[in-house]
C-alpha positions in Angstrom: -20.5 91.0 -39.5 -23.7 89.0 -39.5 -26.5 91.4 -38.5 -29.2 89.3 -40.0 -30.5 88.2 -36.6 -34.1 89.4 -36.4 -34.0 89.0 -32.6 -31.3 91.6 -32.2 -30.8 95.1 -33.5 -27.3 96.7 -33.3 -26.6 100.4 -33.7 -23.6 102.5 -33.1 -23.6 105.5 -30.9 -20.2 107.2 -31.2 -17.9 104.2 -30.8 -20.2 102.1 -28.6 -22.0 99.1 -30.2 -25.5 99.2 -28.7 -27.2 95.8 -29.0 -31.0 95.6 -28.3 -32.6 92.1 -28.1 -36.1 92.6 -29.7 -37.9 89.6 -28.1 -39.9 90.2 -24.9 -39.1 86.6 -23.9 -35.8 84.9 -24.5 -36.6 81.3 -23.6 -35.6 78.7 -26.1 -32.2 77.4 -27.1 -32.5 78.5 -30.7 -33.0 82.1 -29.7 -29.9 81.9 -27.4 -27.8 80.3 -30.1 -28.8 82.9 -32.6 -27.9 85.7 -30.2 -24.5 84.0 -29.5 -23.9 83.7 -33.3 -24.4 87.4 -33.7 -22.5 88.6 -30.6 -19.3 86.5 -30.8 -18.2 87.5 -34.4 -19.0 91.1 -33.5 -16.7 91.0 -30.5 -14.0 89.0 -32.3 -13.9 91.5 -35.2 -13.8 94.6 -32.9 -10.7 94.7 -30.7 -11.4 96.7 -27.5 -15.1 96.7 -28.3 -17.3 98.9 -26.2 -20.6 96.9 -26.1 -23.8 98.0 -24.4 -26.7 95.5 -24.3 -30.0 97.3 -23.8 -32.7 95.0 -22.3 -35.6 97.5 -22.5 -37.7 95.0 -24.6 -36.9 91.9 -22.5 -39.4 91.0 -19.8 -38.3 87.4 -19.3 -35.2 85.3 -19.9 -33.9 81.9 -18.9 -30.8 81.1 -16.9 -29.2 80.0 -20.2 -29.2 83.7 -21.2 -27.2 84.5 -18.1 -24.7 81.8 -19.2 -24.5 83.5 -22.6 -23.9 86.9 -21.0 -21.1 85.4 -18.9 -19.5 84.0 -22.1 -20.0 87.4 -23.9 -18.4 89.2 -20.9 -15.4 86.8 -20.9 -14.9 87.3 -24.7 -15.2 91.1 -24.3 -12.6 91.1 -21.5 -10.3 88.9 -23.6 -10.5 91.5 -26.4 -9.7 94.3 -23.8 -13.2 95.7 -24.3 -15.9 96.7 -22.0 -19.4 95.4 -21.6 -22.3 97.3 -19.9 -26.0 96.2 -19.5 -28.9 98.6 -19.2 -32.7 98.9 -18.9 -33.1 95.5 -17.1 -36.6 94.7 -15.9 -36.8 94.7 -12.1 -37.8 91.0 -12.0 -34.7 90.1 -14.1 -32.5 92.4 -12.1 -33.6 90.5 -9.0 -32.1 87.3 -10.6 -28.8 89.2 -11.2 -28.7 90.1 -7.5 -29.6 86.6 -6.3 -26.9 85.0 -8.5 -24.5 87.9 -7.6 -24.1 88.7 -11.3 -24.8 92.3 -10.3 -21.2 92.2 -9.0 -19.9 90.8 -12.3 -21.6 93.1 -14.8 -21.8 96.9 -15.0 -25.5 97.5 -14.7 -27.3 100.8 -15.5 -30.9 101.9 -15.2 -31.1 103.6 -18.5 -29.2 103.9 -21.8 -28.1 107.5 -21.2 -26.4 106.6 -17.9 -24.8 103.6 -19.5 -23.3 105.6 -22.3 -21.9 108.3 -20.1 -18.1 107.9 -19.6 -18.0 104.6 -21.6 
């Protein structure tokens, strides 16, 4: 598993992979591709993965990141896993609501809530 991406830290809490993007702003295509190159093998190598993406560091992201999240979600579902997102900045959360992605993703206010019953 390639965890050499400096823009993403991954830790395990029980059997949940907790991924934390470290950049405050995820704007350029290189960042997004680097995240995808880290996430996809992780999901492929872990059947039934339980993945939590913690956005506590992220204050701004582009719509391309939403596309990446949709691809990650599809991949997780194909592997019969579960994806949850937590600690999303209110401004970003508004984008999730406008695009109705709040209906697609399991969103939680904080990490503890997201981990409960995972």
